[in-house]
SEVEXZA-727529 format. One record per atom (N, C-alpha, C, O): residue number from 1; residue in three letters; chain; atom name; x, y, z. Coordinates in nm, 2 decimals. Layout:
residues N
NUM / ALA / A / CA / X / Y / Z .
...
//
This chain:
residues 98
1 / UNK / A / N / -6.81 / -1.24 / -9.06 .
1 / UNK / A / CA / -6.86 / -1.25 / -9.19 .
1 / UNK / A / C / -6.99 / -1.31 / -9.20 .
1 / UNK / A / O / -7.02 / -1.41 / -9.13 .
2 / UNK / A / N / -7.08 / -1.25 / -9.28 .
2 / UNK / A / CA / -7.21 / -1.31 / -9.30 .
2 / UNK / A / C / -7.20 / -1.43 / -9.39 .
2 / UNK / A / O / -7.11 / -1.45 / -9.47 .
3 / UNK / A / N / -7.30 / -1.52 / -9.37 .
3 / UNK / A / CA / -7.30 / -1.65 / -9.45 .
3 / UNK / A / C / -7.39 / -1.64 / -9.57 .
3 / UNK / A / O / -7.38 / -1.72 / -9.66 .
4 / UNK / A / N / -7.48 / -1.54 / -9.57 .
4 / UNK / A / CA / -7.58 / -1.53 / -9.68 .
4 / UNK / A / C / -7.53 / -1.44 / -9.79 .
4 / UNK / A / O / -7.48 / -1.33 / -9.76 .
5 / UNK / A / N / -7.55 / -1.48 / -9.91 .
5 / UNK / A / CA / -7.52 / -1.39 / -10.02 .
5 / UNK / A / C / -7.64 / -1.32 / -10.06 .
5 / UNK / A / O / -7.75 / -1.38 / -10.09 .
6 / UNK / A / N / -7.64 / -1.19 / -10.07 .
6 / UNK / A / CA / -7.76 / -1.11 / -10.11 .
6 / UNK / A / C / -7.79 / -1.13 / -10.26 .
6 / UNK / A / O / -7.75 / -1.04 / -10.33 .
7 / UNK / A / N / -7.86 / -1.23 / -10.30 .
7 / UNK / A / CA / -7.88 / -1.26 / -10.44 .
7 / UNK / A / C / -7.95 / -1.15 / -10.51 .
7 / UNK / A / O / -7.93 / -1.13 / -10.63 .
8 / UNK / A / N / -8.03 / -1.08 / -10.44 .
8 / UNK / A / CA / -8.11 / -0.97 / -10.50 .
8 / UNK / A / C / -8.02 / -0.84 / -10.53 .
8 / UNK / A / O / -8.06 / -0.75 / -10.60 .
9 / UNK / A / N / -7.90 / -0.84 / -10.47 .
9 / UNK / A / CA / -7.81 / -0.73 / -10.49 .
9 / UNK / A / C / -7.70 / -0.75 / -10.59 .
9 / UNK / A / O / -7.62 / -0.66 / -10.62 .
10 / UNK / A / N / -7.69 / -0.87 / -10.65 .
10 / UNK / A / CA / -7.58 / -0.90 / -10.74 .
10 / UNK / A / C / -7.59 / -0.81 / -10.86 .
10 / UNK / A / O / -7.48 / -0.77 / -10.91 .
11 / UNK / A / N / -7.70 / -0.77 / -10.91 .
11 / UNK / A / CA / -7.72 / -0.68 / -11.02 .
11 / UNK / A / C / -7.66 / -0.54 / -10.99 .
11 / UNK / A / O / -7.62 / -0.47 / -11.09 .
12 / UNK / A / N / -7.64 / -0.51 / -10.87 .
12 / UNK / A / CA / -7.59 / -0.37 / -10.84 .
12 / UNK / A / C / -7.44 / -0.37 / -10.84 .
12 / UNK / A / O / -7.38 / -0.26 / -10.80 .
13 / UNK / A / N / -7.38 / -0.48 / -10.87 .
13 / UNK / A / CA / -7.23 / -0.48 / -10.87 .
13 / UNK / A / C / -7.18 / -0.51 / -11.01 .
13 / UNK / A / O / -7.14 / -0.62 / -11.04 .
14 / UNK / A / N / -7.18 / -0.41 / -11.10 .
14 / UNK / A / CA / -7.14 / -0.43 / -11.24 .
14 / UNK / A / C / -7.00 / -0.49 / -11.25 .
14 / UNK / A / O / -6.97 / -0.56 / -11.35 .
15 / UNK / A / N / -6.91 / -0.46 / -11.16 .
15 / UNK / A / CA / -6.77 / -0.51 / -11.17 .
15 / UNK / A / C / -6.78 / -0.66 / -11.15 .
15 / UNK / A / O / -6.71 / -0.74 / -11.22 .
16 / UNK / A / N / -6.86 / -0.71 / -11.07 .
16 / UNK / A / CA / -6.88 / -0.85 / -11.05 .
16 / UNK / A / C / -6.95 / -0.92 / -11.17 .
16 / UNK / A / O / -6.92 / -1.04 / -11.20 .
17 / UNK / A / N / -7.04 / -0.85 / -11.23 .
17 / UNK / A / CA / -7.10 / -0.90 / -11.35 .
17 / UNK / A / C / -7.02 / -0.89 / -11.48 .
17 / UNK / A / O / -7.06 / -0.94 / -11.58 .
18 / UNK / A / N / -6.91 / -0.81 / -11.47 .
18 / UNK / A / CA / -6.84 / -0.78 / -11.59 .
18 / UNK / A / C / -6.78 / -0.90 / -11.66 .
18 / UNK / A / O / -6.75 / -0.89 / -11.78 .
19 / UNK / A / N / -6.76 / -1.01 / -11.59 .
19 / UNK / A / CA / -6.71 / -1.13 / -11.66 .
19 / UNK / A / C / -6.82 / -1.19 / -11.75 .
19 / UNK / A / O / -6.79 / -1.28 / -11.83 .
20 / UNK / A / N / -6.94 / -1.14 / -11.75 .
20 / UNK / A / CA / -7.05 / -1.19 / -11.83 .
20 / UNK / A / C / -7.08 / -1.09 / -11.94 .
20 / UNK / A / O / -7.19 / -1.03 / -11.94 .
21 / UNK / A / N / -6.99 / -1.07 / -12.03 .
21 / UNK / A / CA / -7.02 / -0.98 / -12.14 .
21 / UNK / A / C / -7.13 / -1.03 / -12.23 .
21 / UNK / A / O / -7.15 / -1.15 / -12.25 .
22 / UNK / A / N / -7.20 / -0.93 / -12.28 .
22 / UNK / A / CA / -7.30 / -0.97 / -12.38 .
22 / UNK / A / C / -7.44 / -0.99 / -12.32 .
22 / UNK / A / O / -7.53 / -1.02 / -12.40 .
23 / UNK / A / N / -7.46 / -0.98 / -12.19 .
23 / UNK / A / CA / -7.59 / -1.00 / -12.13 .
23 / UNK / A / C / -7.67 / -0.87 / -12.14 .
23 / UNK / A / O / -7.70 / -0.80 / -12.04 .
24 / UNK / A / N / -7.71 / -0.84 / -12.26 .
24 / UNK / A / CA / -7.78 / -0.71 / -12.29 .
24 / UNK / A / C / -7.93 / -0.72 / -12.25 .
24 / UNK / A / O / -7.99 / -0.62 / -12.20 .
25 / UNK / A / N / -7.99 / -0.83 / -12.27 .
25 / UNK / A / CA / -8.14 / -0.83 / -12.24 .
25 / UNK / A / C / -8.16 / -0.88 / -12.09 .
25 / UNK / A / O / -8.08 / -0.94 / -12.03 .
26 / UNK / A / N / -8.28 / -0.85 / -12.05 .
26 / UNK / A / CA / -8.32 / -0.88 / -11.91 .
26 / UNK / A / C / -8.31 / -1.03 / -11.88 .
26 / UNK / A / O / -8.26 / -1.07 / -11.77 .
27 / UNK / A / N / -8.35 / -1.12 / -11.97 .
27 / UNK / A / CA / -8.35 / -1.26 / -11.95 .
27 / UNK / A / C / -8.21 / -1.31 / -11.93 .
27 / UNK / A / O / -8.18 / -1.39 / -11.84 .
28 / UNK / A / N / -8.11 / -1.26 / -12.02 .
28 / UNK / A / CA / -7.97 / -1.30 / -12.00 .
28 / UNK / A / C / -7.91 / -1.26 / -11.87 .
28 / UNK / A / O / -7.84 / -1.33 / -11.81 .
29 / UNK / A / N / -7.94 / -1.13 / -11.84 .
29 / UNK / A / CA / -7.89 / -1.08 / -11.71 .
29 / UNK / A / C / -7.94 / -1.16 / -11.59 .
29 / UNK / A / O / -7.87 / -1.19 / -11.50 .
30 / UNK / A / N / -8.07 / -1.20 / -11.59 .
30 / UNK / A / CA / -8.12 / -1.28 / -11.48 .
30 / UNK / A / C / -8.05 / -1.42 / -11.48 .
30 / UNK / A / O / -8.02 / -1.47 / -11.37 .
31 / UNK / A / N / -8.03 / -1.47 / -11.59 .
31 / UNK / A / CA / -7.96 / -1.60 / -11.60 .
31 / UNK / A / C / -7.82 / -1.59 / -11.54 .
31 / UNK / A / O / -7.77 / -1.67 / -11.47 .
32 / UNK / A / N / -7.75 / -1.48 / -11.58 .
32 / UNK / A / CA / -7.61 / -1.46 / -11.53 .
32 / UNK / A / C / -7.62 / -1.44 / -11.38 .
32 / UNK / A / O / -7.53 / -1.49 / -11.31 .
33 / UNK / A / N / -7.71 / -1.36 / -11.33 .
33 / UNK / A / CA / -7.73 / -1.33 / -11.19 .
33 / UNK / A / C / -7.75 / -1.46 / -11.11 .
33 / UNK / A / O / -7.68 / -1.49 / -11.01 .
34 / UNK / A / N / -7.84 / -1.55 / -11.16 .
34 / UNK / A / CA / -7.86 / -1.68 / -11.09 .
34 / UNK / A / C / -7.74 / -1.76 / -11.09 .
34 / UNK / A / O / -7.70 / -1.83 / -10.99 .
35 / UNK / A / N / -7.67 / -1.77 / -11.21 .
35 / UNK / A / CA / -7.55 / -1.85 / -11.22 .
35 / UNK / A / C / -7.44 / -1.80 / -11.12 .
35 / UNK / A / O / -7.38 / -1.88 / -11.05 .
36 / UNK / A / N / -7.42 / -1.67 / -11.12 .
36 / UNK / A / CA / -7.32 / -1.61 / -11.03 .
36 / UNK / A / C / -7.35 / -1.63 / -10.88 .
36 / UNK / A / O / -7.26 / -1.67 / -10.81 .
37 / UNK / A / N / -7.48 / -1.62 / -10.85 .
37 / UNK / A / CA / -7.52 / -1.65 / -10.71 .
37 / UNK / A / C / -7.48 / -1.79 / -10.67 .
37 / UNK / A / O / -7.42 / -1.82 / -10.57 .
38 / UNK / A / N / -7.52 / -1.89 / -10.76 .
38 / UNK / A / CA / -7.49 / -2.03 / -10.73 .
38 / UNK / A / C / -7.34 / -2.06 / -10.73 .
38 / UNK / A / O / -7.29 / -2.13 / -10.64 .
39 / UNK / A / N / -7.27 / -2.00 / -10.82 .
39 / UNK / A / CA / -7.12 / -2.02 / -10.83 .
39 / UNK / A / C / -7.05 / -1.97 / -10.71 .
39 / UNK / A / O / -6.96 / -2.04 / -10.65 .
40 / UNK / A / N / -7.08 / -1.85 / -10.66 .
40 / UNK / A / CA / -7.02 / -1.79 / -10.55 .
40 / UNK / A / C / -7.05 / -1.88 / -10.43 .
40 / UNK / A / O / -6.96 / -1.91 / -10.35 .
41 / UNK / A / N / -7.17 / -1.92 / -10.41 .
41 / UNK / A / CA / -7.21 / -2.00 / -10.30 .
41 / UNK / A / C / -7.15 / -2.14 / -10.29 .
41 / UNK / A / O / -7.12 / -2.19 / -10.19 .
42 / UNK / A / N / -7.13 / -2.20 / -10.41 .
42 / UNK / A / CA / -7.09 / -2.35 / -10.41 .
42 / UNK / A / C / -6.96 / -2.38 / -10.47 .
42 / UNK / A / O / -6.90 / -2.48 / -10.45 .
43 / UNK / A / N / -6.90 / -2.29 / -10.55 .
43 / UNK / A / CA / -6.78 / -2.32 / -10.62 .
43 / UNK / A / C / -6.65 / -2.25 / -10.57 .
43 / UNK / A / O / -6.54 / -2.28 / -10.62 .
44 / UNK / A / N / -6.66 / -2.16 / -10.48 .
44 / UNK / A / CA / -6.54 / -2.09 / -10.43 .
44 / UNK / A / C / -6.51 / -2.14 / -10.30 .
44 / UNK / A / O / -6.59 / -2.20 / -10.22 .
45 / UNK / A / N / -6.38 / -2.13 / -10.27 .
45 / UNK / A / CA / -6.33 / -2.17 / -10.13 .
45 / UNK / A / C / -6.39 / -2.07 / -10.03 .
45 / UNK / A / O / -6.44 / -1.96 / -10.07 .
46 / UNK / A / N / -6.39 / -2.11 / -9.91 .
46 / UNK / A / CA / -6.45 / -2.02 / -9.80 .
46 / UNK / A / C / -6.37 / -1.88 / -9.80 .
46 / UNK / A / O / -6.44 / -1.78 / -9.79 .
47 / UNK / A / N / -6.24 / -1.89 / -9.82 .
47 / UNK / A / CA / -6.17 / -1.76 / -9.82 .
47 / UNK / A / C / -6.20 / -1.68 / -9.94 .
47 / UNK / A / O / -6.22 / -1.56 / -9.93 .
48 / UNK / A / N / -6.21 / -1.74 / -10.06 .
48 / UNK / A / CA / -6.25 / -1.67 / -10.18 .
48 / UNK / A / C / -6.39 / -1.61 / -10.17 .
48 / UNK / A / O / -6.41 / -1.49 / -10.20 .
49 / UNK / A / N / -6.48 / -1.68 / -10.11 .
49 / UNK / A / CA / -6.62 / -1.63 / -10.09 .
49 / UNK / A / C / -6.61 / -1.51 / -10.00 .
49 / UNK / A / O / -6.68 / -1.41 / -10.02 .
50 / UNK / A / N / -6.54 / -1.52 / -9.89 .
50 / UNK / A / CA / -6.53 / -1.41 / -9.80 .
50 / UNK / A / C / -6.47 / -1.29 / -9.86 .
50 / UNK / A / O / -6.53 / -1.18 / -9.84 .
51 / UNK / A / N / -6.37 / -1.30 / -9.94 .
51 / UNK / A / CA / -6.31 / -1.18 / -10.00 .
51 / UNK / A / C / -6.40 / -1.12 / -10.11 .
51 / UNK / A / O / -6.42 / -1.00 / -10.11 .
52 / UNK / A / N / -6.47 / -1.21 / -10.18 .
52 / UNK / A / CA / -6.56 / -1.15 / -10.28 .
52 / UNK / A / C / -6.67 / -1.08 / -10.21 .
52 / UNK / A / O / -6.71 / -0.97 / -10.26 .
53 / UNK / A / N / -6.73 / -1.14 / -10.11 .
53 / UNK / A / CA / -6.84 / -1.07 / -10.03 .
53 / UNK / A / C / -6.79 / -0.94 / -9.97 .
53 / UNK / A / O / -6.86 / -0.84 / -9.98 .
54 / UNK / A / N / -6.68 / -0.94 / -9.91 .
54 / UNK / A / CA / -6.63 / -0.82 / -9.85 .
54 / UNK / A / C / -6.60 / -0.71 / -9.95 .
54 / UNK / A / O / -6.63 / -0.59 / -9.93 .
55 / UNK / A / N / -6.55 / -0.75 / -10.06 .
55 / UNK / A / CA / -6.51 / -0.65 / -10.17 .
55 / UNK / A / C / -6.63 / -0.59 / -10.24 .
55 / UNK / A / O / -6.65 / -0.47 / -10.25 .
56 / UNK / A / N / -6.71 / -0.69 / -10.30 .
56 / UNK / A / CA / -6.82 / -0.64 / -10.38 .
56 / UNK / A / C / -6.95 / -0.61 / -10.31 .
56 / UNK / A / O / -7.02 / -0.52 / -10.35 .
57 / UNK / A / N / -6.98 / -0.68 / -10.20 .
57 / UNK / A / CA / -7.10 / -0.65 / -10.13 .
57 / UNK / A / C / -7.09 / -0.56 / -10.02 .
57 / UNK / A / O / -7.18 / -0.48 / -9.99 .
58 / UNK / A / N / -6.97 / -0.56 / -9.95 .
58 / UNK / A / CA / -6.95 / -0.47 / -9.84 .
58 / UNK / A / C / -6.88 / -0.34 / -9.88 .
58 / UNK / A / O / -6.87 / -0.24 / -9.81 .
59 / UNK / A / N / -6.82 / -0.34 / -10.00 .
59 / UNK / A / CA / -6.75 / -0.23 / -10.06 .
59 / UNK / A / C / -6.62 / -0.20 / -10.00 .
59 / UNK / A / O / -6.57 / -0.08 / -10.00 .
60 / UNK / A / N / -6.56 / -0.30 / -9.94 .
60 / UNK / A / CA / -6.43 / -0.27 / -9.87 .
60 / UNK / A / C / -6.31 / -0.28 / -9.98 .
60 / UNK / A / O / -6.32 / -0.35 / -10.08 .
61 / UNK / A / N / -6.21 / -0.20 / -9.95 .
61 / UNK / A / CA / -6.09 / -0.20 / -10.04 .
61 / UNK / A / C / -6.01 / -0.33 / -10.00 .
61 / UNK / A / O / -6.03 / -0.39 / -9.90 .
62 / UNK / A / N / -5.91 / -0.36 / -10.09 .
62 / UNK / A / CA / -5.83 / -0.47 / -10.06 .
62 / UNK / A / C / -5.75 / -0.45 / -9.93 .
62 / UNK / A / O / -5.73 / -0.54 / -9.85 .
63 / UNK / A / N / -5.71 / -0.33 / -9.90 .
63 / UNK / A / CA / -5.63 / -0.29 / -9.78 .
63 / UNK / A / C / -5.72 / -0.31 / -9.66 .
63 / UNK / A / O / -5.68 / -0.37 / -9.56 .
64 / UNK / A / N / -5.85 / -0.27 / -9.67 .
64 / UNK / A / CA / -5.94 / -0.29 / -9.55 .
64 / UNK / A / C / -5.96 / -0.44 / -9.53 .
64 / UNK / A / O / -5.97 / -0.48 / -9.41 .
65 / UNK / A / N / -5.98 / -0.51 / -9.63 .
65 / UNK / A / CA / -6.00 / -0.66 / -9.62 .
65 / UNK / A / C / -5.88 / -0.72 / -9.56 .
65 / UNK / A / O / -5.89 / -0.81 / -9.47 .
66 / UNK / A / N / -5.76 / -0.69 / -9.60 .
66 / UNK / A / CA / -5.64 / -0.74 / -9.55 .
66 / UNK / A / C / -5.63 / -0.72 / -9.40 .
66 / UNK / A / O / -5.59 / -0.80 / -9.32 .
67 / UNK / A / N / -5.66 / -0.59 / -9.36 .
67 / UNK / A / CA / -5.65 / -0.56 / -9.21 .
67 / UNK / A / C / -5.75 / -0.65 / -9.13 .
67 / UNK / A / O / -5.72 / -0.70 / -9.03 .
68 / UNK / A / N / -5.87 / -0.66 / -9.18 .
68 / UNK / A / CA / -5.98 / -0.74 / -9.11 .
68 / UNK / A / C / -5.94 / -0.89 / -9.11 .
68 / UNK / A / O / -5.97 / -0.96 / -9.01 .
69 / UNK / A / N / -5.88 / -0.94 / -9.21 .
69 / UNK / A / CA / -5.84 / -1.08 / -9.22 .
69 / UNK / A / C / -5.70 / -1.11 / -9.16 .
69 / UNK / A / O / -5.66 / -1.22 / -9.15 .
70 / UNK / A / N / -5.63 / -1.00 / -9.12 .
70 / UNK / A / CA / -5.49 / -1.01 / -9.07 .
70 / UNK / A / C / -5.40 / -1.09 / -9.17 .
70 / UNK / A / O / -5.33 / -1.18 / -9.13 .
71 / UNK / A / N / -5.41 / -1.04 / -9.29 .
71 / UNK / A / CA / -5.32 / -1.10 / -9.40 .
71 / UNK / A / C / -5.26 / -0.98 / -9.48 .
71 / UNK / A / O / -5.31 / -0.87 / -9.46 .
72 / UNK / A / N / -5.17 / -1.01 / -9.56 .
72 / UNK / A / CA / -5.11 / -0.91 / -9.65 .
72 / UNK / A / C / -5.21 / -0.87 / -9.76 .
72 / UNK / A / O / -5.30 / -0.95 / -9.80 .
73 / UNK / A / N / -5.20 / -0.75 / -9.80 .
73 / UNK / A / CA / -5.29 / -0.70 / -9.91 .
73 / UNK / A / C / -5.27 / -0.79 / -10.04 .
73 / UNK / A / O / -5.36 / -0.82 / -10.11 .
74 / UNK / A / N / -5.14 / -0.83 / -10.06 .
74 / UNK / A / CA / -5.11 / -0.91 / -10.18 .
74 / UNK / A / C / -5.19 / -1.05 / -10.17 .
74 / UNK / A / O / -5.23 / -1.10 / -10.27 .
75 / UNK / A / N / -5.20 / -1.10 / -10.05 .
75 / UNK / A / CA / -5.28 / -1.23 / -10.03 .
75 / UNK / A / C / -5.43 / -1.21 / -10.07 .
75 / UNK / A / O / -5.49 / -1.29 / -10.14 .
76 / UNK / A / N / -5.48 / -1.09 / -10.03 .
76 / UNK / A / CA / -5.62 / -1.06 / -10.06 .
76 / UNK / A / C / -5.63 / -1.04 / -10.21 .
76 / UNK / A / O / -5.73 / -1.09 / -10.27 .
77 / UNK / A / N / -5.54 / -0.97 / -10.27 .
77 / UNK / A / CA / -5.54 / -0.95 / -10.42 .
77 / UNK / A / C / -5.54 / -1.08 / -10.50 .
77 / UNK / A / O / -5.61 / -1.10 / -10.59 .
78 / UNK / A / N / -5.45 / -1.17 / -10.46 .
78 / UNK / A / CA / -5.44 / -1.30 / -10.52 .
78 / UNK / A / C / -5.57 / -1.38 / -10.50 .
78 / UNK / A / O / -5.61 / -1.45 / -10.60 .
79 / UNK / A / N / -5.62 / -1.38 / -10.38 .
79 / UNK / A / CA / -5.74 / -1.45 / -10.35 .
79 / UNK / A / C / -5.86 / -1.40 / -10.44 .
79 / UNK / A / O / -5.93 / -1.48 / -10.50 .
80 / UNK / A / N / -5.87 / -1.27 / -10.45 .
80 / UNK / A / CA / -5.98 / -1.21 / -10.53 .
80 / UNK / A / C / -5.96 / -1.25 / -10.68 .
80 / UNK / A / O / -6.05 / -1.28 / -10.75 .
81 / UNK / A / N / -5.84 / -1.24 / -10.72 .
81 / UNK / A / CA / -5.81 / -1.27 / -10.86 .
81 / UNK / A / C / -5.84 / -1.41 / -10.90 .
81 / UNK / A / O / -5.90 / -1.44 / -11.00 .
82 / UNK / A / N / -5.80 / -1.50 / -10.81 .
82 / UNK / A / CA / -5.83 / -1.64 / -10.83 .
82 / UNK / A / C / -5.98 / -1.67 / -10.83 .
82 / UNK / A / O / -6.03 / -1.75 / -10.91 .
83 / UNK / A / N / -6.05 / -1.60 / -10.74 .
83 / UNK / A / CA / -6.19 / -1.62 / -10.73 .
83 / UNK / A / C / -6.26 / -1.57 / -10.86 .
83 / UNK / A / O / -6.35 / -1.64 / -10.92 .
84 / UNK / A / N / -6.22 / -1.46 / -10.91 .
84 / UNK / A / CA / -6.28 / -1.40 / -11.03 .
84 / UNK / A / C / -6.24 / -1.49 / -11.15 .
84 / UNK / A / O / -6.32 / -1.51 / -11.24 .
85 / UNK / A / N / -6.12 / -1.54 / -11.16 .
85 / UNK / A / CA / -6.08 / -1.63 / -11.26 .
85 / UNK / A / C / -6.16 / -1.76 / -11.26 .
85 / UNK / A / O / -6.21 / -1.81 / -11.36 .
86 / UNK / A / N / -6.19 / -1.81 / -11.14 .
86 / UNK / A / CA / -6.27 / -1.93 / -11.13 .
86 / UNK / A / C / -6.41 / -1.90 / -11.17 .
86 / UNK / A / O / -6.47 / -1.99 / -11.25 .
87 / UNK / A / N / -6.47 / -1.79 / -11.13 .
87 / UNK / A / CA / -6.60 / -1.76 / -11.18 .
87 / UNK / A / C / -6.61 / -1.74 / -11.33 .
87 / UNK / A / O / -6.71 / -1.78 / -11.39 .
88 / UNK / A / N / -6.51 / -1.68 / -11.39 .
88 / UNK / A / CA / -6.51 / -1.66 / -11.53 .
88 / UNK / A / C / -6.50 / -1.79 / -11.60 .
88 / UNK / A / O / -6.57 / -1.81 / -11.70 .
89 / UNK / A / N / -6.41 / -1.88 / -11.56 .
89 / UNK / A / CA / -6.39 / -2.01 / -11.62 .
89 / UNK / A / C / -6.52 / -2.09 / -11.61 .
89 / UNK / A / O / -6.56 / -2.15 / -11.71 .
90 / UNK / A / N / -6.58 / -2.09 / -11.50 .
90 / UNK / A / CA / -6.71 / -2.16 / -11.48 .
90 / UNK / A / C / -6.82 / -2.10 / -11.57 .
90 / UNK / A / O / -6.90 / -2.18 / -11.63 .
91 / UNK / A / N / -6.82 / -1.97 / -11.58 .
91 / UNK / A / CA / -6.92 / -1.91 / -11.67 .
91 / UNK / A / C / -6.90 / -1.95 / -11.81 .
91 / UNK / A / O / -7.00 / -1.98 / -11.88 .
92 / UNK / A / N / -6.78 / -1.94 / -11.86 .
92 / UNK / A / CA / -6.75 / -1.98 / -12.00 .
92 / UNK / A / C / -6.80 / -2.13 / -12.02 .
92 / UNK / A / O / -6.86 / -2.15 / -12.12 .
93 / UNK / A / N / -6.76 / -2.22 / -11.93 .
93 / UNK / A / CA / -6.80 / -2.36 / -11.95 .
93 / UNK / A / C / -6.95 / -2.37 / -11.94 .
93 / UNK / A / O / -7.01 / -2.44 / -12.03 .
94 / UNK / A / N / -7.01 / -2.31 / -11.85 .
94 / UNK / A / CA / -7.16 / -2.32 / -11.83 .
94 / UNK / A / C / -7.23 / -2.27 / -11.95 .
94 / UNK / A / O / -7.32 / -2.34 / -12.00 .
95 / UNK / A / N / -7.20 / -2.15 / -12.00 .
95 / UNK / A / CA / -7.27 / -2.09 / -12.10 .
95 / UNK / A / C / -7.23 / -2.14 / -12.24 .
95 / UNK / A / O / -7.31 / -2.13 / -12.34 .
96 / UNK / A / N / -7.12 / -2.20 / -12.25 .
96 / UNK / A / CA / -7.08 / -2.27 / -12.38 .
96 / UNK / A / C / -7.16 / -2.40 / -12.40 .
96 / UNK / A / O / -7.20 / -2.43 / -12.51 .
97 / UNK / A / N / -7.19 / -2.47 / -12.29 .
97 / UNK / A / CA / -7.26 / -2.59 / -12.29 .
97 / UNK / A / C / -7.41 / -2.58 / -12.31 .
97 / UNK / A / O / -7.48 / -2.67 / -12.34 .
98 / UNK / A / N / -7.46 / -2.46 / -12.29 .
98 / UNK / A / CA / -7.61 / -2.43 / -12.30 .
98 / UNK / A / C / -7.65 / -2.42 / -12.44 .
98 / UNK / A / O / -7.76 / -2.40 / -12.47 .
//
């Protein structure tokens, strides 16, 4: 697994940005992108980060990730769900306080 998050590619993953509704203008999108980059890098567990990277940046399915990680697909699904929940919660808190 790579350790670097391709920050310049976050915009190309609308599913990953979907937790940030309402970012219609370029400035808001850039702020969301920066937030998401930092949050993935610093606020997720190593496993959550790995699953998010493999799914959104490498384009792997949950089944493919499960095979590579030697775990059940349900484990990958739960890990991804928890990671997205965490990112959503952090985003709500961060953008509410601004």
